[in-house]
Each structure stands twice: as structure tokens, then as C-alpha cells.
C-alpha positions as CSV (number, residue, x, y, z in Angstrom):
1,X,93.8,98.3,21.6
2,X,97.6,98.0,21.2
3,X,100.2,96.2,23.1
4,X,103.5,97.9,21.9
5,X,105.3,96.1,24.3
6,X,105.0,92.8,22.3
7,X,105.2,95.2,19.0
8,X,101.3,94.5,18.5
9,X,98.8,97.1,17.6
10,X,95.0,97.8,16.4
11,X,96.4,97.7,13.1
12,X,98.7,94.3,13.2
13,X,98.0,91.9,11.2
14,X,97.1,88.8,12.8
15,X,99.6,86.7,11.7
16,X,102.1,89.9,11.6
17,X,101.5,90.0,15.5
18,X,104.3,89.0,17.7
19,X,101.7,86.2,19.7
20,X,101.6,84.3,16.9
21,X,105.3,83.6,16.6
22,X,105.0,82.6,20.3
23,X,103.3,79.5,21.5
24,X,100.1,79.4,23.3
25,X,99.8,80.0,27.3
26,X,99.5,76.7,29.0
27,X,100.8,77.0,32.6
28,X,99.7,80.9,33.7
29,X,97.6,83.7,33.1
30,X,99.4,86.0,30.2
31,X,100.8,89.0,32.0
32,X,98.7,91.6,28.9
33,X,95.5,91.0,27.4
34,X,95.4,89.9,23.5
35,X,93.8,91.5,20.6
36,X,90.2,89.7,20.6
37,X,91.2,88.6,16.7
38,X,94.4,87.7,17.6
39,X,92.7,85.4,20.5
40,X,90.2,84.0,18.4
41,X,92.5,82.6,15.6
42,X,95.1,81.1,18.4
43,X,92.2,79.4,19.4
44,X,90.5,78.4,16.0
45,X,93.6,77.7,14.5
46,X,94.9,74.9,17.2
47,X,91.5,73.1,16.1
48,X,92.2,73.4,12.4
49,X,93.8,70.3,12.2
50,X,91.4,68.0,13.6
51,X,89.2,65.8,11.4
52,X,86.4,67.6,10.2
53,X,82.9,66.7,12.0
54,X,81.1,65.3,9.5
55,X,83.6,62.9,8.7
56,X,83.7,61.9,12.3
57,X,81.8,58.9,11.6
58,X,83.0,57.7,15.5
59,X,80.7,59.8,17.3
60,X,76.9,59.8,17.9
61,X,77.1,63.6,18.8
62,X,75.3,66.1,16.3
63,X,78.1,67.7,14.0
64,X,75.0,69.4,11.7
65,X,72.2,71.8,12.3
66,X,70.7,74.0,10.0
67,X,71.0,78.2,9.9
68,X,68.2,78.8,11.9
69,X,68.9,76.2,14.6
70,X,72.3,77.3,15.0
71,X,71.6,81.2,15.2
72,X,69.1,80.0,17.8
73,X,71.6,78.6,20.0
74,X,74.5,81.4,19.4
75,X,71.5,84.1,20.3
76,X,71.1,82.3,23.6
77,X,74.3,81.2,24.7
78,X,74.2,83.2,27.8
79,X,70.9,82.1,28.7
80,X,70.9,80.1,32.0
81,X,68.3,77.7,32.1
82,X,67.8,77.5,36.1
83,X,67.2,81.1,35.9
84,X,63.5,81.0,35.4
85,X,62.6,84.3,36.7
86,X,64.6,86.0,33.9
87,X,63.8,83.2,31.0
88,X,60.6,82.2,32.4
89,X,59.4,80.9,28.7
90,X,62.5,78.4,28.4
91,X,61.0,76.2,31.1
92,X,57.7,76.2,29.4
93,X,59.1,75.3,26.7
94,X,61.4,72.3,28.2
95,X,58.2,71.3,30.0
96,X,56.8,71.0,26.3
97,X,59.9,69.3,25.2
98,X,59.2,66.8,28.3
99,X,55.3,66.6,27.0
100,X,56.0,65.5,23.4
101,X,58.7,63.0,24.1
102,X,56.5,61.2,26.8
103,X,53.7,61.2,24.1
104,X,55.9,60.0,21.6
105,X,56.9,57.1,24.0
106,X,53.1,56.8,24.4
107,X,53.4,57.9,27.9
108,X,49.8,56.7,29.9
109,X,50.1,59.7,32.2
110,X,47.1,62.1,32.1
111,X,47.2,65.8,32.8
112,X,48.9,68.8,30.8
113,X,52.3,68.4,31.9
114,X,54.1,65.0,32.0
115,X,56.7,63.8,34.3
116,X,60.3,64.6,33.0
117,X,63.7,66.4,33.1
118,X,66.1,68.0,31.2
119,X,69.9,67.0,31.4
120,X,73.5,67.9,30.4
121,X,73.2,64.7,27.9
122,X,72.0,61.4,28.2
123,X,74.6,60.5,31.1
124,X,72.8,62.7,33.4
125,X,69.6,61.4,32.4
126,X,70.8,57.8,33.0
127,X,72.2,58.9,36.5
128,X,68.4,60.6,37.2
129,X,66.7,57.3,36.0
130,X,68.9,55.5,38.0
131,X,68.8,57.3,41.5
132,X,64.9,57.4,40.9
133,X,64.9,53.5,40.7
134,X,67.1,53.1,43.9
135,X,65.5,55.7,46.0
136,X,61.8,53.9,45.3
137,X,63.8,50.4,46.3
138,X,65.1,52.0,49.3
139,X,61.8,53.3,50.5
140,X,60.0,50.3,49.8
141,X,62.6,48.2,51.7
142,X,62.3,50.5,54.6
143,X,58.8,50.3,54.8
144,X,59.5,46.1,54.9
145,X,61.9,46.9,57.8
146,X,64.3,45.0,55.6
147,X,67.9,46.0,54.9
148,X,69.2,48.9,52.2
149,X,72.9,48.0,52.3
150,X,73.1,45.7,49.3
151,X,71.3,47.4,45.9
152,X,72.4,45.8,42.9
153,X,71.3,46.9,39.2
154,X,71.6,44.7,36.5
155,X,72.3,45.0,32.4
156,X,74.1,43.7,29.4
157,X,78.1,44.3,29.3
158,X,77.6,46.3,26.4
159,X,76.5,48.8,28.7
160,X,78.0,52.9,28.1
161,X,80.7,53.9,31.1
162,X,78.0,56.2,32.9
163,X,76.6,52.8,34.5
164,X,80.0,52.4,36.3
165,X,79.9,55.6,37.2
166,X,76.7,55.7,38.6
167,X,76.9,52.3,40.3
168,X,80.5,53.5,41.8
169,X,79.1,57.2,42.9
170,X,76.3,55.4,44.7
171,X,77.7,52.4,46.3
172,X,75.1,50.0,44.0
173,X,76.7,46.2,42.9
174,X,76.5,46.3,38.9
175,X,75.8,43.1,37.8
176,X,76.7,42.7,34.1
177,X,75.2,39.5,31.9
178,X,78.3,38.6,29.3
179,X,77.6,39.0,25.5
180,X,78.7,35.9,23.9
181,X,78.5,34.9,20.1
182,X,74.8,33.2,20.4
183,X,73.6,36.0,22.8
184,X,74.7,39.4,21.1
185,X,72.3,41.6,23.1
186,X,70.6,41.1,26.3
187,X,69.2,37.9,26.9
188,X,66.2,38.3,29.3
189,X,66.3,34.8,30.7
190,X,70.2,35.5,31.8
191,X,69.4,38.5,33.1
192,X,66.8,37.1,35.5
193,X,69.1,34.9,36.9
194,X,71.0,37.8,38.1
195,X,68.1,39.4,40.1
196,X,67.3,39.2,43.3
197,X,65.0,41.3,46.2
198,X,67.9,43.7,46.2
199,X,67.5,44.9,42.8
200,X,67.0,48.1,41.6
201,X,65.9,47.8,38.1
202,X,67.3,46.3,34.5
203,X,68.5,48.6,32.3
204,X,68.4,47.3,28.8
205,X,69.4,49.2,26.2
206,X,67.9,50.7,22.5
207,X,71.2,51.1,20.5
208,X,73.8,49.6,21.9
209,X,76.7,51.5,21.6
210,X,79.3,48.9,20.9
211,X,77.3,47.1,18.2
212,X,74.1,49.6,16.8
213,X,72.1,46.2,18.0
214,X,68.8,46.8,20.7
215,X,68.1,44.6,23.3
216,X,64.6,43.0,23.0
217,X,62.8,44.8,25.6
218,X,59.3,43.4,24.8
219,X,60.6,39.9,25.5
220,X,62.3,41.0,28.9
221,X,59.2,43.1,29.9
222,X,57.2,39.9,29.4
223,X,59.6,37.7,31.0
224,X,60.1,40.0,33.9
225,X,56.4,40.5,34.8
226,X,56.1,36.7,35.3
227,X,59.4,36.4,37.3
228,X,58.1,39.8,39.4
229,X,54.6,37.7,40.2
230,X,56.1,34.5,40.7
231,X,58.9,36.1,43.3
232,X,56.7,39.0,45.0
233,X,59.2,41.3,43.5
234,X,58.8,44.7,41.9
235,X,62.0,45.0,39.7
236,X,61.2,47.6,37.5
237,X,62.9,48.4,33.8
238,X,64.8,51.5,33.2
239,X,65.5,51.6,29.0
240,X,68.7,53.5,28.2
241,X,67.4,54.7,25.1
242,X,70.3,57.1,24.1
243,X,70.1,56.4,20.6
244,X,67.3,54.4,19.9
245,X,64.9,56.9,21.8
246,X,64.7,59.3,18.5
247,X,65.5,56.5,16.2
248,X,62.5,53.5,17.1
249,X,59.5,55.9,16.7
250,X,59.9,56.9,13.3
251,X,61.7,53.6,11.6
252,X,59.9,50.8,13.7
253,X,57.3,52.6,14.9
254,X,55.4,49.1,15.7
255,X,58.3,47.8,18.2
256,X,57.3,48.3,21.8
257,X,59.7,49.2,24.2
258,X,58.8,52.0,25.7
259,X,55.6,52.9,28.2
260,X,53.6,50.5,26.2
261,X,55.4,47.7,28.2
262,X,54.1,48.0,32.1
263,X,57.4,47.5,33.2
264,X,59.0,50.2,31.7
265,X,59.5,53.0,34.7
266,X,61.5,55.5,33.3
267,X,63.6,56.0,29.6
268,X,66.5,58.1,29.3
269,X,67.7,59.5,25.8
270,X,70.3,61.9,24.4
271,X,68.8,65.1,22.6
272,X,72.3,65.6,21.4
273,X,72.9,62.6,19.3
274,X,69.7,61.3,17.0
275,X,67.9,64.3,18.9
276,X,69.7,66.6,16.2
277,X,70.7,69.0,18.7
278,X,74.5,70.4,19.0
279,X,75.8,69.1,22.6
280,X,75.3,68.9,25.5
281,X,71.2,67.8,26.2
282,X,69.9,64.7,27.6
283,X,66.2,63.9,28.4
284,X,64.6,61.8,31.3
285,X,61.3,60.6,31.1
286,X,59.2,58.6,34.0
287,X,55.9,56.8,33.5
288,X,54.2,59.1,35.6
289,X,54.6,61.6,38.6
290,X,54.5,58.6,41.2
291,X,58.0,57.1,39.8
292,X,60.0,60.4,40.6
293,X,61.0,60.1,44.1
294,X,60.3,63.8,46.1
295,X,63.3,63.7,47.5
296,X,65.0,64.3,43.7
297,X,63.1,67.7,43.5
298,X,65.1,70.4,45.4
299,X,64.0,73.9,45.7
300,X,65.8,77.5,46.2
301,X,64.6,81.1,46.0
302,X,67.6,83.3,45.9
303,X,66.9,83.7,42.1
304,X,63.9,85.7,43.0
305,X,61.6,83.1,43.0
306,X,61.0,79.4,44.5
307,X,62.5,77.6,42.1
308,X,62.3,73.5,41.8
309,X,64.8,71.6,39.8
310,X,65.7,67.8,39.0
311,X,69.0,67.1,38.3
312,X,72.7,66.6,39.2
313,X,73.8,69.7,37.2
314,X,72.0,73.6,38.5
315,X,73.2,75.7,36.3
316,X,72.8,74.4,32.7
317,X,72.7,76.0,29.4
318,X,69.1,77.3,27.8
319,X,70.7,77.0,24.4
320,X,70.2,73.1,23.5
321,X,66.8,73.1,25.1
322,X,65.6,76.0,22.2
323,X,67.3,74.1,19.9
324,X,65.3,71.0,20.7
325,X,62.0,72.8,20.6
326,X,62.9,74.4,17.5
327,X,63.6,71.3,16.1
328,X,60.6,69.6,17.2
329,X,58.6,72.6,15.7
330,X,60.8,72.6,12.3
331,X,60.8,68.9,11.7
332,X,57.8,67.5,13.3
333,X,57.3,63.9,13.0
334,X,57.6,63.9,8.9
335,X,61.0,65.8,9.0
336,X,62.2,63.1,11.9
337,X,60.9,60.5,10.1
338,X,62.9,61.6,7.0
339,X,66.3,61.8,8.3
340,X,66.3,59.2,10.5
341,X,65.0,56.8,7.5
342,X,68.0,58.1,5.1
343,X,70.3,57.7,7.7
344,X,69.0,54.2,7.9
345,X,69.3,53.8,4.0
346,X,72.7,55.1,3.7
347,X,73.9,52.4,6.6
348,X,72.2,49.6,5.5
349,X,74.1,50.6,1.9
350,X,77.4,50.9,3.6
351,X,76.4,47.8,5.5
352,X,75.9,45.4,2.6
353,X,78.8,46.9,0.6
354,X,81.3,46.2,3.4
355,X,79.4,42.7,4.0
356,X,80.3,42.1,0.1
357,X,84.0,42.4,0.6
358,X,85.9,39.4,1.1
359,X,88.1,40.7,3.6
360,X,84.9,41.6,5.8
361,X,82.4,40.3,7.8
362,X,79.5,42.2,9.4
363,X,78.9,41.5,12.7
364,X,74.7,41.4,12.5
365,X,72.7,40.5,9.6
366,X,70.6,43.5,10.0
367,X,70.6,47.0,10.8
368,X,68.5,48.4,13.2
369,X,70.1,51.6,14.0
370,X,72.0,53.8,11.6
371,X,75.2,52.2,13.2
372,X,76.7,49.0,12.4
373,X,80.1,47.0,12.9
374,X,82.3,44.6,11.6
375,X,85.4,42.2,11.7
376,X,87.9,40.5,9.7
377,X,86.5,37.4,8.2
378,X,88.8,34.6,10.0
379,X,89.7,32.5,7.0
380,X,91.1,36.0,5.6
381,X,92.4,37.1,8.5
382,X,94.7,34.2,9.5
383,X,96.8,35.2,6.7
384,X,96.4,38.8,6.5
385,X,99.3,41.5,7.8
386,X,97.3,44.2,8.5
387,X,94.6,44.6,11.4
388,X,91.5,47.2,11.3
389,X,93.7,49.7,13.4
390,X,96.0,49.5,10.9
391,X,92.4,50.7,8.8
392,X,91.7,52.9,11.1
393,X,94.8,55.1,11.0
394,X,95.3,55.3,6.9
395,X,91.5,56.3,6.8
396,X,92.2,59.3,9.5
397,X,95.1,60.2,7.2
398,X,91.9,61.4,5.0
399,X,89.8,63.1,7.7
400,X,87.6,59.8,8.6
401,X,86.8,58.8,11.8
402,X,86.3,55.4,11.9
403,X,87.2,53.7,15.1
404,X,88.5,50.1,15.6
405,X,88.0,48.4,19.4
406,X,87.8,45.0,21.3
407,X,83.9,44.2,22.0
408,X,82.8,43.9,25.5
409,X,84.3,41.3,28.3
410,X,83.7,37.8,27.2
411,X,83.9,38.4,23.7
412,X,86.6,41.0,23.7
413,X,88.4,38.5,21.6
414,X,86.9,40.1,18.6
415,X,88.1,43.5,16.8
416,X,85.6,45.8,14.8
417,X,84.9,48.8,13.4
418,X,81.9,50.7,14.1
419,X,80.3,53.2,11.4
420,X,77.8,55.8,13.0
421,X,75.7,57.6,10.3
422,X,73.9,60.8,11.0
423,X,72.5,63.9,9.5
424,X,75.1,65.0,7.0
425,X,75.9,62.1,5.9
426,X,75.3,61.8,2.1
427,X,75.0,59.0,-0.1
428,X,78.0,60.7,-2.3
429,X,80.0,60.9,1.2
430,X,79.4,57.2,1.6
431,X,80.6,56.1,-1.5
432,X,83.9,58.0,-1.2
433,X,84.5,56.4,2.1
434,X,84.0,53.2,0.6
435,X,86.5,53.9,-2.2
436,X,89.2,54.6,0.4
437,X,88.3,51.6,2.5
438,X,89.1,49.8,-0.7
439,X,91.8,51.5,-1.9
440,X,93.6,50.6,1.3
441,X,92.8,47.4,1.5
442,X,94.5,46.8,-2.0
443,X,97.2,48.7,-0.4
444,X,97.4,46.5,2.8
445,X,97.4,43.1,0.7
446,X,100.5,44.2,-1.0
447,X,102.4,44.3,2.4
448,X,105.0,41.3,2.7
449,X,105.4,41.3,6.3
450,X,102.8,41.9,9.1
451,X,102.0,45.6,10.4
452,X,103.2,46.3,13.9
453,X,99.9,46.3,15.5
454,X,99.5,42.7,13.2
455,X,102.7,41.7,15.4
456,X,101.1,43.1,18.9
457,X,98.0,40.5,18.1
458,X,100.2,38.1,17.0
459,X,101.7,38.3,20.7
460,X,98.9,38.6,22.4
461,X,97.8,35.3,21.0
462,X,100.6,33.6,22.3
463,X,100.4,34.9,25.6
464,X,96.5,34.3,26.0
465,X,96.1,31.2,23.9
466,X,93.1,32.2,22.1
467,X,92.9,33.7,19.0
468,X,92.0,37.1,18.3
469,X,89.8,38.4,15.2
470,X,91.4,41.7,14.1
């Protein structure tokens, strides 16, 4: 191809082309075509200065897959999952993945095919679990001749933003149980105080994004069972297991959090987090088909056959589903356990090392998922001229992404840093990170004057009359 008007021909070196001497288009479509290699380099180079994915310990999302998993996804990049006439075996593989997850979570459902659906990440999976609970509640209320205009959902303030979206979009009251220093996960007794006849479900979390902790779902199930028996309500549990769904079965198989508990009617998880698949993929599984309302299944016949589908999206990529099935075959229970336990071991190692530093204090004494958070020790914080936001900025200069943020409302005076250990993080990489943290702290301790972030927090303390733990 040639573009002689701009002085570029098929033999022009990429970085000798006129396109590389001008800004990339930002507002309008270019008038002329661009050589494929030049277009590729323009897009690729714009991401060059970003943090390397494996050094991004802020994200939960998979940043490493082996050669064959990656190849399989690349070869399936053009497959549309919903076109089951053209790709009928993809639907079969999806069903097999649902079966495997349902059995991993101790489904009581009989039959060859379990009840579930793929999703575009755990957010859509959460939405589907929530919609099912809402429709079941509405149908029950209608049969009883009762009002259906005031549904509510109960969960801790340690929730992900998808639940705010769900409640806003479906006009459901979101009742958040505050987290406190005494109750750092969902308190079952407090949660029940927020429930009434209009509660569509309680949503405990296996792997809280903010802290890495797990809600005690077994305790919640026991107390909710007694509460339902006393009140005559039928409030179910949907477990948001975006992270924990692929962690607990392998690192803590005796912990009861799944369908072994009778109140648990549905579970959502993320295939592209600890399911070890590149984004975006999620899964939702129901206890059995009676908990999936018929109104959620939509059929079309314009793709050459009558296709039934459950989901907020219609077209969706098939590549991630193939990759999930590949992982199940390739890794098996042994492989997943090895990877997740290695991540846990490295997380515990970092947790112990950081907890020994005089300036830091771990938020929790135990690591229950391969992630944890820490804050400044209160006595150290009183005289420090720096904050965790300064540490985040310095680490980012070395390529590390370790986020600093405030905890949810009611404990938002606590600033923490979080480290997520995923497949691709080695012990040597952990040692490099810890060395960078120690070097940064030594430099901070030489400061004679407070940093801008420290000054900002001192201003907040004066303004709100409270002490913020930096």
C-alpha cells in the first residue's frame, strides 16, 4: 500500500513515516488509510509507558496465561458465543464449565446439566443473581397479594460498585451494613436488623475487594435460617464470590460458604480473576433451575435456530469461555490448588514482612485470600512527614501499582495500601517489591518538611475534627 500524498510508501520504515511525526487522530476519522504496521505501532506505542501488567498488584484481573491458553484465545477472537448455529460446541463447553463450577461449589442439583450462565465479568454475574432474587421475591409477593414497590437488598459497606448500579437500575433500596473496627466483615446479627419482608436477598462477600477478608457466610446462613423460621420470611443468600469462588475450594476446602448452606441460592464469580482467564468472563450458578425465573430466559430464532439465552448482553466473546474450559482441563484440581496456594504463600510472606516494619500495621492478622491491606502505625503516623499516597507514587516510578485508598464509609478515616498476589508473581518479584518499599521509607524518613499529601490530610483533620490514619 502507498500513501504518497503523505510521503509514505510500502517500503518506508515505520518510524520514518509521516504518520509517526504527527499526532494520532483524536476527534475525526482520518481521510486516508494507514499502513497496517504503522497503525499497529501507533496503538501499541501509546501503551508502552504504562505499568507492566505483572507489576500491577492493584488489579485482580488475570495478566498471565500460558502459551496455549493465549493461543487458543487468539485463534477464537472472532467467535461470537451466542451464534450457536455456527459454533455449537462453544455452548457445550460453556455448559461443561457451569457443571464443573456447580460441582466445585457442592451443588445439590441432579441431572446432566446444572443451572448457570456465563457473563461478561463478575459484575454481570452479580446483576443476574440479583435480578433472579428480585423476580422470585416479586412473584412470591404477587401470589400473596402484597405490594411489590419497596424491594431492598442487604449487604456490607464493603461491597463492589456493581451492587450500587444494580440497585439504582432496578430501583431497589440498597441497605448497607456499616463496617467498623470491631466488625471488619459483615456482622450477621447487624445484617438481620436491616431485613424485613421486602428484602430480596442478603449478599455476603467471599473475598472483599477493600480488605481481602471473607464474610462469615456459614454463621450468616445459620442465623438467617432461624430468622426466616421466626418471621415467616423466605430471604435467600446470593454469594458475591468474585475472588473467593476460585480461592476457597482450593485453599480452604472445608470452609462452608457455598451450596452446602441451605440459604445459598446463587453464587457469582469472576473467571478473569482467580479463574485465571484474560478479561472479561464471569459465571453465575443457581442452586437448581427452580431458582432461575423463566422470565430471565430470552429466545431468538434469527440466527438459524431457536436460541435461548440468559444474560444482560447478547453477543459476547467465545474466546474466554474456551480459555476457561482449557484451564479446567489443563490445570485440574491439582493445578488450581498449586497456583492458588503459591499465591497465598507469597501473600503471607509479604504480609509478615510488611507487618514487621516499624511504620506499618497490617489491617488483619490473617491472610485468607491472596491479597491484604496495611496502614500506618498510629504512633508512627503522628510524626511522619509522608503518607501512603506518597509511597504509591514512588513505587509507581519503578513500575509497581500498589493502590492507596480510604476504607468504606464509617471507617473511611483509615487509609490503606493493598497488594493482590496473582499468578505471575514470584517470590523474587516479591523481594524486589519489598526492597523498593524499604528504600522508599528510608528516603521518606529523611524529609524535614511534610509532603503535599500530608499537608492535605492535616487540613482534613482540622476541617472534620478527626484523626486520619495515613
